[in-house]
ROFI-631434 format. One record per residue: residue in three letters; x, y, z of N, C-alpha, C in turn. Coordinates in nm, 2 decimals. Layout:
N
res	nxx	nyy	nzz	caxx	cayy	cazz	cxx	cyy	czz
ala	X	Y	Z	X	Y	Z	X	Y	Z .
...
END
This chain:
226
res	nxx	nyy	nzz	caxx	cayy	cazz	cxx	cyy	czz
met	6.29	-0.81	0.08	6.38	-0.88	0.19	6.28	-0.89	0.28 .
pro	6.29	-1.01	0.38	6.19	-1.05	0.46	6.18	-0.95	0.58 .
gly	6.27	-0.86	0.61	6.26	-0.77	0.72	6.17	-0.65	0.67 .
glu	6.17	-0.61	0.55	6.10	-0.50	0.52	5.95	-0.52	0.52 .
leu	5.89	-0.40	0.56	5.74	-0.40	0.53	5.68	-0.41	0.41 .
ser	5.57	-0.47	0.36	5.51	-0.48	0.22	5.47	-0.35	0.18 .
arg	5.48	-0.31	0.06	5.44	-0.20	0.02	5.28	-0.18	-0.03 .
asn	5.24	-0.30	-0.01	5.10	-0.33	-0.04	5.00	-0.32	0.07 .
ala	4.92	-0.23	0.11	4.84	-0.22	0.20	4.75	-0.36	0.22 .
pro	4.74	-0.42	0.33	4.63	-0.53	0.37	4.50	-0.47	0.33 .
pro	4.44	-0.56	0.30	4.28	-0.57	0.24	4.21	-0.50	0.37 .
ser	4.11	-0.39	0.35	4.04	-0.34	0.44	3.89	-0.42	0.48 .
ala	3.87	-0.44	0.62	3.75	-0.51	0.64	3.64	-0.44	0.61 .
ser	3.66	-0.28	0.62	3.54	-0.20	0.58	3.53	-0.20	0.42 .
gly	3.59	-0.25	0.32	3.60	-0.22	0.20	3.47	-0.30	0.13 .
pro	3.46	-0.29	0.02	3.33	-0.31	-0.06	3.35	-0.47	-0.04 .
pro	3.20	-0.53	-0.03	3.19	-0.66	0.01	3.23	-0.75	-0.13 .
ala	3.26	-0.88	-0.11	3.29	-0.98	-0.22	3.18	-0.99	-0.27 .
pro	3.17	-1.04	-0.42	3.06	-1.08	-0.48	2.97	-1.18	-0.41 .
arg	3.02	-1.27	-0.33	2.96	-1.38	-0.29	2.87	-1.30	-0.16 .
gln	2.93	-1.22	-0.10	2.84	-1.14	0.02	2.73	-1.08	-0.03 .
arg	2.77	-1.01	-0.15	2.67	-0.92	-0.21	2.55	-1.00	-0.24 .
ala	2.57	-1.14	-0.30	2.46	-1.21	-0.34	2.39	-1.27	-0.23 .
asp	2.47	-1.31	-0.12	2.40	-1.35	-0.01	2.29	-1.26	0.05 .
ala	2.35	-1.12	0.04	2.26	-1.02	0.10	2.14	-0.96	0.02 .
arg	2.16	-1.00	-0.11	2.06	-0.98	-0.19	1.94	-1.09	-0.17 .
his	2.00	-1.22	-0.15	1.89	-1.33	-0.14	1.81	-1.31	0.01 .
asn	1.88	-1.27	0.11	1.85	-1.24	0.25	1.73	-1.15	0.23 .
arg	1.76	-1.03	0.16	1.68	-0.91	0.13	1.56	-0.98	0.08 .
ala	1.56	-1.05	-0.04	1.45	-1.10	-0.10	1.37	-1.21	-0.03 .
arg	1.43	-1.27	0.06	1.35	-1.38	0.15	1.29	-1.30	0.25 .
leu	1.34	-1.18	0.30	1.27	-1.11	0.41	1.13	-1.05	0.35 .
leu	1.15	-0.99	0.23	1.05	-0.95	0.16	0.92	-1.02	0.13 .
gln	0.95	-1.15	0.08	0.87	-1.22	0.06	0.78	-1.30	0.19 .
ala	0.88	-1.30	0.26	0.82	-1.34	0.42	0.72	-1.24	0.47 .
ala	0.75	-1.11	0.45	0.68	-1.01	0.49	0.55	-0.98	0.42 .
arg	0.56	-1.00	0.30	0.43	-0.98	0.21	0.34	-1.09	0.24 .
glu	0.41	-1.22	0.28	0.32	-1.34	0.30	0.23	-1.32	0.44 .
ala	0.30	-1.27	0.55	0.26	-1.25	0.66	0.15	-1.12	0.66 .
tyr	0.18	-1.04	0.61	0.10	-0.90	0.61	-0.04	-0.94	0.51 .
ala	-0.03	-1.02	0.42	-0.16	-1.06	0.34	-0.23	-1.14	0.42 .
leu	-0.18	-1.24	0.52	-0.27	-1.32	0.60	-0.32	-1.23	0.73 .
asn	-0.24	-1.15	0.78	-0.27	-1.10	0.92	-0.26	-0.96	0.94 .
gly	-0.23	-0.89	0.83	-0.22	-0.74	0.83	-0.08	-0.70	0.89 .
thr	-0.05	-0.56	0.90	0.07	-0.53	0.94	0.11	-0.53	1.08 .
asp	0.03	-0.57	1.16	0.07	-0.58	1.31	0.16	-0.71	1.36 .
val	0.19	-0.79	1.25	0.30	-0.92	1.25	0.43	-0.85	1.30 .
ser	0.49	-0.93	1.39	0.62	-0.84	1.44	0.72	-0.87	1.36 .
ser	0.84	-0.81	1.37	0.95	-0.83	1.28	1.02	-0.95	1.31 .
ser	1.02	-0.99	1.46	1.09	-1.10	1.49	1.00	-1.23	1.40 .
ala	0.88	-1.22	1.41	0.79	-1.32	1.33	0.83	-1.35	1.19 .
ile	0.83	-1.22	1.12	0.89	-1.23	0.98	1.05	-1.28	0.96 .
ala	1.12	-1.23	1.05	1.27	-1.29	1.04	1.25	-1.45	1.05 .
arg	1.18	-1.50	1.16	1.18	-1.64	1.16	1.11	-1.71	1.03 .
arg	1.03	-1.65	0.97	0.93	-1.70	0.85	1.05	-1.72	0.75 .
ala	1.11	-1.62	0.72	1.21	-1.58	0.63	1.34	-1.67	0.64 .
gly	1.37	-1.75	0.78	1.47	-1.82	0.80	1.61	-1.74	0.83 .
val	1.60	-1.64	0.89	1.73	-1.55	0.92	1.70	-1.49	1.05 .
gly	1.81	-1.43	1.10	1.82	-1.38	1.24	1.77	-1.23	1.24 .
ala	1.72	-1.21	1.34	1.68	-1.06	1.38	1.76	-0.96	1.33 .
ala	1.92	-0.97	1.34	2.03	-0.90	1.30	2.04	-0.88	1.14 .
thr	1.99	-0.98	1.08	2.00	-0.96	0.94	1.88	-0.87	0.90 .
leu	1.78	-0.89	0.97	1.66	-0.82	0.93	1.67	-0.66	0.95 .
tyr	1.73	-0.65	1.06	1.74	-0.49	1.11	1.86	-0.43	1.01 .
arg	1.95	-0.53	0.98	2.06	-0.46	0.88	1.99	-0.42	0.74 .
his	1.90	-0.49	0.69	1.85	-0.45	0.58	1.71	-0.33	0.59 .
phe	1.65	-0.36	0.71	1.53	-0.28	0.74	1.54	-0.25	0.90 .
pro	1.60	-0.12	0.90	1.63	-0.08	1.04	1.51	-0.05	1.12 .
thr	1.39	-0.01	1.08	1.29	0.01	1.12	1.17	-0.07	1.07 .
arg	1.04	-0.07	1.14	0.93	-0.16	1.09	0.87	-0.08	0.97 .
gly	0.86	0.06	0.98	0.81	0.13	0.86	0.87	0.11	0.73 .
ser	1.01	0.09	0.74	1.09	0.07	0.62	1.08	-0.06	0.55 .
leu	1.05	-0.15	0.65	1.00	-0.30	0.59	0.87	-0.31	0.53 .
ile	0.78	-0.23	0.58	0.64	-0.22	0.54	0.63	-0.16	0.41 .
ala	0.69	-0.05	0.42	0.70	0.03	0.28	0.78	-0.05	0.15 .
ala	0.88	-0.13	0.19	0.96	-0.19	0.10	0.86	-0.32	0.06 .
ala	0.81	-0.38	0.15	0.70	-0.48	0.10	0.60	-0.46	0.01 .
phe	0.55	-0.33	0.03	0.42	-0.30	-0.06	0.46	-0.19	-0.17 .
ser	0.59	-0.17	-0.22	0.62	-0.09	-0.29	0.55	-0.10	-0.44 .
glu	0.54	-0.23	-0.48	0.49	-0.28	-0.58	0.35	-0.23	-0.60 .
gln	0.27	-0.28	-0.49	0.14	-0.24	-0.50	0.10	-0.09	-0.50 .
leu	0.20	-0.01	-0.42	0.18	0.13	-0.43	0.21	0.18	-0.58 .
ser	0.30	0.12	-0.66	0.34	0.16	-0.79	0.19	0.10	-0.89 .
gln	0.16	0.01	-0.86	0.01	-0.01	-0.93	-0.08	0.07	-0.90 .
cys	-0.12	0.13	-0.80	-0.21	0.24	-0.74	-0.19	0.37	-0.81 .
val	-0.06	0.40	-0.84	-0.01	0.53	-0.89	-0.04	0.51	-1.06 .
ala	0.00	0.39	-1.10	-0.02	0.36	-1.25	-0.18	0.38	-1.27 .
ala	-0.26	0.32	-1.20	-0.40	0.31	-1.21	-0.44	0.45	-1.23 .
leu	-0.39	0.53	-1.13	-0.44	0.69	-1.12	-0.41	0.75	-1.26 .
asp	-0.28	0.72	-1.29	-0.22	0.81	-1.41	-0.31	0.75	-1.53 .
glu	-0.35	0.64	-1.52	-0.40	0.59	-1.64	-0.57	0.65	-1.65 .
ala	-0.61	0.63	-1.55	-0.76	0.69	-1.54	-0.75	0.84	-1.55 .
leu	-0.67	0.92	-1.54	-0.66	1.07	-1.58	-0.63	1.06	-1.71 .
gln	-0.59	0.99	-1.78	-0.55	0.98	-1.92	-0.68	0.95	-2.01 .
asp	-0.77	0.88	-1.96	-0.89	0.83	-2.02	-1.00	0.94	-2.05 .
asp	-1.04	0.93	-2.17	-1.13	1.03	-2.23	-1.26	1.01	-2.16 .
asp	-1.30	0.92	-2.11	-1.41	0.90	-2.05	-1.39	0.89	-1.89 .
pro	-1.42	1.00	-1.80	-1.38	1.04	-1.67	-1.45	0.94	-1.58 .
trp	-1.57	0.90	-1.61	-1.64	0.80	-1.53	-1.58	0.66	-1.55 .
arg	-1.55	0.62	-1.67	-1.49	0.49	-1.69	-1.35	0.48	-1.61 .
gly	-1.28	0.60	-1.60	-1.16	0.59	-1.53	-1.16	0.61	-1.41 .
leu	-1.28	0.67	-1.33	-1.30	0.65	-1.19	-1.36	0.51	-1.16 .
arg	-1.41	0.45	-1.25	-1.47	0.32	-1.23	-1.36	0.22	-1.21 .
his	-1.26	0.24	-1.29	-1.16	0.16	-1.31	-1.08	0.18	-1.19 .
val	-1.04	0.29	-1.13	-0.97	0.29	-1.02	-1.04	0.23	-0.90 .
leu	-1.16	0.27	-0.88	-1.22	0.21	-0.75	-1.23	0.06	-0.76 .
thr	-1.25	0.00	-0.88	-1.23	-0.14	-0.89	-1.11	-0.20	-0.85 .
lys	-0.99	-0.14	-0.90	-0.86	-0.19	-0.89	-0.82	-0.18	-0.73 .
val	-0.86	-0.07	-0.69	-0.81	-0.06	-0.52	-0.90	-0.15	-0.45 .
cys	-1.03	-0.16	-0.47	-1.12	-0.25	-0.39	-1.05	-0.40	-0.40 .
met	-1.02	-0.43	-0.53	-0.97	-0.56	-0.55	-0.82	-0.59	-0.47 .
met	-0.75	-0.50	-0.50	-0.63	-0.51	-0.42	-0.64	-0.53	-0.24 .
gln	-0.75	-0.46	-0.19	-0.76	-0.45	-0.07	-0.81	-0.60	-0.03 .
ala	-0.91	-0.66	-0.12	-0.96	-0.79	-0.10	-0.86	-0.89	-0.10 .
gln	-0.75	-0.87	-0.17	-0.65	-0.97	-0.21	-0.55	-0.97	-0.10 .
asp	-0.53	-0.84	-0.04	-0.40	-0.84	0.07	-0.46	-0.78	0.19 .
arg	-0.48	-0.82	0.31	-0.52	-0.77	0.40	-0.42	-0.66	0.46 .
gly	-0.31	-0.65	0.43	-0.20	-0.55	0.48	-0.20	-0.44	0.38 .
phe	-0.28	-0.45	0.27	-0.27	-0.34	0.19	-0.30	-0.19	0.24 .
ser	-0.41	-0.19	0.30	-0.49	-0.08	0.35	-0.39	0.00	0.43 .
ala	-0.32	-0.11	0.54	-0.24	-0.04	0.65	-0.11	0.01	0.59 .
ala	-0.05	-0.09	0.49	0.06	-0.03	0.43	0.06	0.12	0.36 .
phe	-0.04	0.13	0.29	-0.08	0.26	0.22	-0.10	0.37	0.30 .
leu	-0.16	0.34	0.42	-0.22	0.45	0.48	-0.18	0.47	0.62 .
ser	-0.09	0.37	0.68	-0.06	0.42	0.82	0.05	0.54	0.82 .
gln	0.04	0.58	0.94	0.14	0.68	0.97	0.28	0.63	1.00 .
phe	0.38	0.63	0.91	0.51	0.58	0.93	0.61	0.70	0.88 .
pro	0.67	0.78	1.01	0.75	0.88	0.97	0.86	0.85	0.90 .
asp	0.91	0.70	0.90	1.05	0.68	0.84	1.02	0.63	0.70 .
ala	0.87	0.65	0.64	0.86	0.61	0.51	0.80	0.71	0.42 .
pro	0.88	0.82	0.39	0.82	0.94	0.35	0.77	0.90	0.20 .
asp	0.82	0.82	0.13	0.76	0.78	-0.01	0.62	0.74	0.01 .
val	0.57	0.67	0.11	0.44	0.61	0.14	0.36	0.73	0.15 .
his	0.41	0.83	0.24	0.31	0.96	0.25	0.30	1.03	0.11 .
arg	0.42	1.05	0.03	0.41	1.13	-0.06	0.32	1.05	-0.18 .
glu	0.32	0.93	-0.19	0.23	0.87	-0.28	0.09	0.87	-0.25 .
arg	0.05	0.87	-0.12	-0.08	0.88	-0.07	-0.14	1.03	-0.09 .
ala	-0.04	1.14	-0.06	-0.10	1.26	-0.10	-0.12	1.28	-0.25 .
arg	-0.04	1.21	-0.34	-0.08	1.21	-0.47	-0.21	1.16	-0.50 .
ala	-0.22	1.03	-0.44	-0.33	0.98	-0.48	-0.46	1.05	-0.45 .
glu	-0.46	1.11	-0.32	-0.58	1.20	-0.29	-0.58	1.31	-0.39 .
ala	-0.48	1.36	-0.44	-0.50	1.48	-0.55	-0.55	1.41	-0.68 .
cys	-0.53	1.30	-0.73	-0.56	1.23	-0.84	-0.71	1.19	-0.83 .
leu	-0.75	1.15	-0.72	-0.88	1.11	-0.69	-0.98	1.24	-0.71 .
ala	-0.94	1.35	-0.63	-1.01	1.49	-0.64	-1.03	1.53	-0.78 .
gln	-0.93	1.52	-0.87	-0.94	1.54	-1.00	-1.05	1.46	-1.09 .
leu	-1.01	1.33	-1.05	-1.09	1.23	-1.14	-1.25	1.28	-1.10 .
val	-1.28	1.28	-0.96	-1.41	1.32	-0.94	-1.46	1.45	-0.99 .
gln	-1.38	1.55	-0.99	-1.42	1.66	-1.06	-1.46	1.66	-1.21 .
arg	-1.38	1.59	-1.27	-1.38	1.56	-1.42	-1.53	1.48	-1.46 .
ala	-1.56	1.38	-1.36	-1.69	1.31	-1.39	-1.79	1.41	-1.36 .
lys	-1.78	1.49	-1.26	-1.89	1.57	-1.23	-1.91	1.67	-1.34 .
asp	-1.78	1.73	-1.41	-1.82	1.84	-1.49	-1.89	1.78	-1.64 .
thr	-1.84	1.66	-1.64	-1.95	1.60	-1.79	-2.03	1.55	-1.74 .
gly	-2.10	1.57	-1.63	-2.24	1.53	-1.61	-2.26	1.37	-1.58 .
gln	-2.14	1.29	-1.55	-2.13	1.14	-1.54	-2.16	1.11	-1.38 .
leu	-2.13	1.21	-1.30	-2.13	1.17	-1.16	-2.22	1.26	-1.09 .
arg	-2.30	1.21	-0.98	-2.39	1.32	-0.91	-2.32	1.43	-0.85 .
lys	-2.39	1.55	-0.83	-2.32	1.68	-0.81	-2.28	1.66	-0.66 .
asp	-2.34	1.59	-0.58	-2.33	1.60	-0.44	-2.22	1.49	-0.39 .
phe	-2.16	1.42	-0.50	-2.06	1.32	-0.49	-1.96	1.40	-0.43 .
asp	-1.87	1.35	-0.32	-1.76	1.40	-0.26	-1.63	1.32	-0.27 .
pro	-1.51	1.38	-0.28	-1.40	1.28	-0.28	-1.40	1.19	-0.16 .
ser	-1.44	1.23	-0.04	-1.44	1.16	0.08	-1.53	1.03	0.07 .
asp	-1.61	1.03	-0.04	-1.70	0.91	-0.05	-1.64	0.80	-0.10 .
val	-1.52	0.84	-0.17	-1.42	0.70	-0.20	-1.35	0.65	-0.06 .
thr	-1.32	0.73	0.04	-1.26	0.67	0.15	-1.37	0.60	0.20 .
leu	-1.50	0.65	0.22	-1.61	0.58	0.29	-1.62	0.43	0.21 .
leu	-1.59	0.43	0.08	-1.62	0.30	0.01	-1.51	0.21	0.05 .
leu	-1.39	0.26	0.05	-1.25	0.18	0.11	-1.29	0.14	0.25 .
leu	-1.33	0.21	0.34	-1.36	0.17	0.48	-1.47	0.05	0.48 .
ala	-1.57	0.07	0.40	-1.65	-0.04	0.41	-1.59	-0.16	0.34 .
asn	-1.54	-0.15	0.22	-1.47	-0.27	0.17	-1.38	-0.33	0.26 .
asn	-1.30	-0.25	0.33	-1.21	-0.32	0.43	-1.29	-0.38	0.55 .
gly	-1.43	-0.34	0.58	-1.49	-0.41	0.69	-1.56	-0.54	0.63 .
val	-1.56	-0.57	0.49	-1.64	-0.70	0.44	-1.52	-0.81	0.42 .
leu	-1.39	-0.78	0.45	-1.28	-0.88	0.41	-1.30	-1.00	0.52 .
arg	-1.30	-1.11	0.47	-1.30	-1.24	0.54	-1.18	-1.31	0.53 .
glu	-1.16	-1.41	0.61	-1.06	-1.51	0.62	-1.02	-1.57	0.48 .
ser	-1.12	-1.61	0.43	-1.09	-1.67	0.29	-1.08	-1.57	0.19 .
pro	-0.98	-1.57	0.10	-0.96	-1.49	0.00	-1.07	-1.49	-0.10 .
ala	-1.13	-1.61	-0.13	-1.24	-1.62	-0.22	-1.38	-1.54	-0.17 .
ala	-1.39	-1.54	-0.04	-1.51	-1.49	0.02	-1.50	-1.32	0.02 .
ser	-1.35	-1.28	0.05	-1.34	-1.15	0.05	-1.35	-1.09	-0.08 .
met	-1.30	-1.15	-0.19	-1.33	-1.10	-0.32	-1.47	-1.10	-0.36 .
ala	-1.55	-1.19	-0.32	-1.70	-1.21	-0.37	-1.76	-1.09	-0.28 .
ala	-1.73	-1.08	-0.17	-1.78	-0.96	-0.07	-1.77	-0.83	-0.14 .
ser	-1.63	-0.81	-0.17	-1.59	-0.67	-0.22	-1.66	-0.65	-0.36 .
arg	-1.66	-0.76	-0.45	-1.73	-0.72	-0.59	-1.88	-0.70	-0.54 .
arg	-1.95	-0.74	-0.47	-2.09	-0.71	-0.46	-2.12	-0.56	-0.39 .
leu	-2.03	-0.55	-0.30	-2.02	-0.42	-0.24	-2.00	-0.29	-0.36 .
leu	-1.91	-0.34	-0.44	-1.89	-0.23	-0.53	-2.01	-0.23	-0.65 .
ala	-2.07	-0.31	-0.68	-2.18	-0.35	-0.76	-2.31	-0.27	-0.69 .
tyr	-2.29	-0.26	-0.56	-2.41	-0.17	-0.51	-2.36	-0.02	-0.50 .
phe	-2.25	0.00	-0.48	-2.19	0.14	-0.47	-2.21	0.22	-0.60 .
leu	-2.15	0.15	-0.70	-2.12	0.24	-0.84	-2.25	0.29	-0.89 .
pro	-2.36	0.22	-0.89	-2.48	0.28	-0.94	-2.53	0.41	-0.86 .
ser	-2.50	0.39	-0.74	-2.57	0.51	-0.63	-2.47	0.63	-0.66 .
cys	-2.36	0.63	-0.75	-2.27	0.74	-0.78	-2.34	0.81	-0.89 .
leu	-2.42	0.77	-0.99	-2.47	0.84	-1.11	-2.57	0.93	-1.08 .
pro	-2.58	1.04	-1.17	-2.67	1.16	-1.14	-2.81	1.10	-1.13 .
thr	-2.89	1.18	-1.05	-2.99	1.16	-1.00	-3.10	1.28	-0.97 .
asp	-3.21	1.26	-0.98	-3.31	1.38	-0.94	-3.39	1.36	-0.81 .
gly	-3.32	1.24	-0.75	-3.37	1.22	-0.63	-3.33	1.29	-0.49 .
ala	-3.33	1.26	-0.37	-3.32	1.34	-0.23	-3.14	1.36	-0.25 .
pro	-3.10	1.48	-0.22	-2.97	1.49	-0.19	-2.90	1.39	-0.07 .
leu	-2.78	1.37	-0.09	-2.71	1.30	0.00	-2.69	1.39	0.12 .
pro	-2.69	1.34	0.25	-2.65	1.40	0.38	-2.50	1.47	0.36 .
gln	-2.46	1.56	0.43	-2.34	1.61	0.44	-2.22	1.50	0.45 .
pro	-2.12	1.54	0.35	-2.00	1.42	0.34	-1.95	1.42	0.47 .
ala	-1.89	1.29	0.52	-1.81	1.27	0.63	-1.67	1.33	0.61 .
pro	-1.63	1.40	0.73	-1.50	1.44	0.74	-1.39	1.32	0.72 .
leu	-1.35	1.26	0.61	-1.28	1.15	0.60	-1.16	1.18	0.50 .
arg	-1.06	1.12	0.53	-0.93	1.13	0.43	-0.89	1.00	0.43 .
leu	-0.81	0.96	0.32	-0.74	0.83	0.32	-0.67	0.79	0.44 .
ala	-0.61	0.89	0.51	-0.52	0.86	0.63	-0.62	0.79	0.73 .
asp	-0.77	0.80	0.73	-0.85	0.75	0.83	-0.88	0.61	0.79 .
leu	-0.83	0.56	0.69	-0.87	0.43	0.66	-0.81	0.30	0.76 .
tyr	-0.70	0.35	0.80	-0.61	0.25	0.89	-0.58	0.31	1.01 .
lys	-0.61	0.29	1.13	-0.57	0.35	1.26	-0.49	0.24	1.32 .
pro	-0.36	0.24	1.35	-0.31	0.13	1.43	-0.36	0.12	1.56 .
pro	-0.35	-0.01	1.61	-0.40	-0.02	1.74	-0.34	0.04	1.84 .
his	-0.39	0.08	1.96	-0.33	0.15	2.08	-0.24	0.06	2.14 .
arg	-0.11	0.10	2.18	-0.04	-0.01	2.24	0.00	0.06	2.37 .
thr	-0.01	-0.03	2.47	0.03	0.02	2.60	0.15	-0.05	2.65 .
gly	0.24	0.02	2.73	0.36	-0.05	2.81	0.46	-0.04	2.70 .
END
């Protein structure tokens, strides 16, 4: 009867999104991640969130709906690179030749640095809202220490080599990066070619005491005032 209330409850505005809405949301998220990766690769992770939203062609509200914090956007944008680092470390630890495994990891990470200016910052910055990044970094440090010790135990690595020397290499590699990707890659390869032979066992003079460096020292965000 017309005067009776319908027994069917009206659709809730807070119910599950329609398929079209879900597709739009996935599309916007993908555009934001692509824009973030491109911007970070060119200029590092100091690019503002509003600039990334403009690059993606969406509003700031859309960006913050998907990525409420800057750290969550950076972590998501570089999740693939972080996975590649972890895979390289796992592969190196399974290699029967410890020196070959360590050499492979150093080459891989230096190459990733040279290809993407934002990589070091994404992997090494202190973002309290990105626990996965910190967990992977801690795992990376533990794996590197194992690789170094294995190479020492087999006599393939000089005895006074210290895991912090890997950080020293990556700091130096970060410093030779140029605006041109080709120049960055060429400089990185040459630096690594100088570094690797110096890691081999030698009867020469021992190295100075290792510097107190950790992976977290590779990138320090600029001091912001105001």
